N, C-alpha and C positions, 0 to 999 in steps of 0.2 A: 474128152468124148467118152460117151457111155452108151452101152449097149445093152439089149434085154438080157443076154447072157450074164451080166453081173461084170462084164469086163470093162476096165476104164483105163484110158490112156491121157496121163497127164504131163505136165513138165515135171521132171525128176531131178534129182541131185546125185550124180555119180559116186560121192562119197558117203552116200547113205551105206548102212550094213549089208543089207539084204541085195540091193544093186549091184554093191562092189561084189558080193560073192556071186552074182551073176556074171558080170564082166572077168573074173577070175576064170571061171568055168570055160566062157568064150575064148577066153586067151589060150588057155591051157589046151582047147581042142585044137587051136590054130595051131599051136606049136607041136602037136602030133601029127597033123597033117601035111605042115608045109615047112619047107627049110627056113631058118631064121631070117634069112635077105628077102623073103616072099611075104613075110609078115607085116601088114601095116596099119595094124591096129592101133588105136589113139589108148594111151594111158590114161589113168584117172585125172589127172593134172590138165591134159591137154582136153579134156571132154568139159572142163569148167572155164574154159575160155570163153569171152563175148561173142565171138562167132561162131560158137556151137550151142545149138538146142537139143536139149537132149530129153527125152522122154522114156517113160515106164508105164509098163502094161502090169496092170493089178486086176484080180478079182477077190474082192475084202481085203484081207490085210495080207494077201500072198503074193510078193512078186514075180511075175511069169517071164517078163520079156523087158527088151531097152532096144533103144534105137537113137538115133541121132541125125539132126541135120547139121552140116557145116554149111555153112554161107560163104561162098566163093565169089569171085569176080564173074559175073555174067550166068552164075550156075550154082546150084545147091549139090550137095554130096551126101547121097545115103552113107551113115556110118554106125559102127557099132550094133549092129542088127544082130540079136538073139534071143532066142525063146528056150526057157528051160524045157528039159527033155522030157518031163512029164506032163507039160502043157502044149506039145508039139501037135498040129493037126485039129486044133482046136479055134482057129482063126486068128491068134494072137499077133502073129507076122503080119496078116494081111491089114489087120486094126493099125498096128505102129507104122507100117508104109503107109496106110492113108494118111493119118496123122502128120508125118513127114512131110506129105505131098502137100496136104494143106496147107502147112508151115510155109512151104518153099512158095505156094500161090499167094499167099497173105505178104510175103516179102516181095512179090513181084519177079520172082527169078522164071526166066522161061525155059529151062530144062533142069532135071536132075540126073546125074551121073553117080556111078560107083564102080568100085574093082571088088570082086568077088574072088575066091579060089575054085579052081576047075575040080574039084573034088566035093563039092558043096552042091550036089544036086539038087537037094530039096530048094535051096535058096535060088539057083539058077531057074528052076521052073516057078517059082515065086513070081520073082523080077520080070520073066518072060509072059506071064499070064497078066502081070499089069502093066504092060505095054513097054517093057523096056527091050531094047536091040543091043546087039552087038557093037562096039566101035574099037578104036586102038586106044592105047594109054595116052591119060590126061593129067595135067599138073605136075606134079615132081615125080610121078609114079614113073620106073622104069619099066620097060617091055619085059617084064618075068613070065616065065614060062609056065607056071603055074597059075597067073591070073586071067581073069575074064573080065573085060572093061565093058559097061554098058549105059545108055543114056535113055533117057525118056523126055521127050518135047510135052511142054506144058502148056503149048498154043493152042 
């Protein structure tokens, strides 16, 4: 997907050097905010499996963000959403989320789910603006004290 600001959202490779650097920033941030048992991010190998659709936001040659759709039985899960600090507030997260939602719809999924941290206010506001509502734990997630679970119907 392309927009007039020069931002593109395309399928990407988690093993790409610039993408890997962003993923490491994301993981490092999660480690500073949450206890190890409450971190549920996917590592690079897990992001390269056939059930993952991985997307990269770029402006020109600059990698600005990542996001992924995990194809699950009966739903899609939003994973690995992260925007470089210098690109925040520029619509990158919204564009990634729109691309993930479009991919979920293209795969005939009836809803999107996600797990995020209670200390990630910007992420919580983003998801709420885009129609996600709180729900209980799903899949293999424990009911972690710092986790917020959300879903959005695509019907």
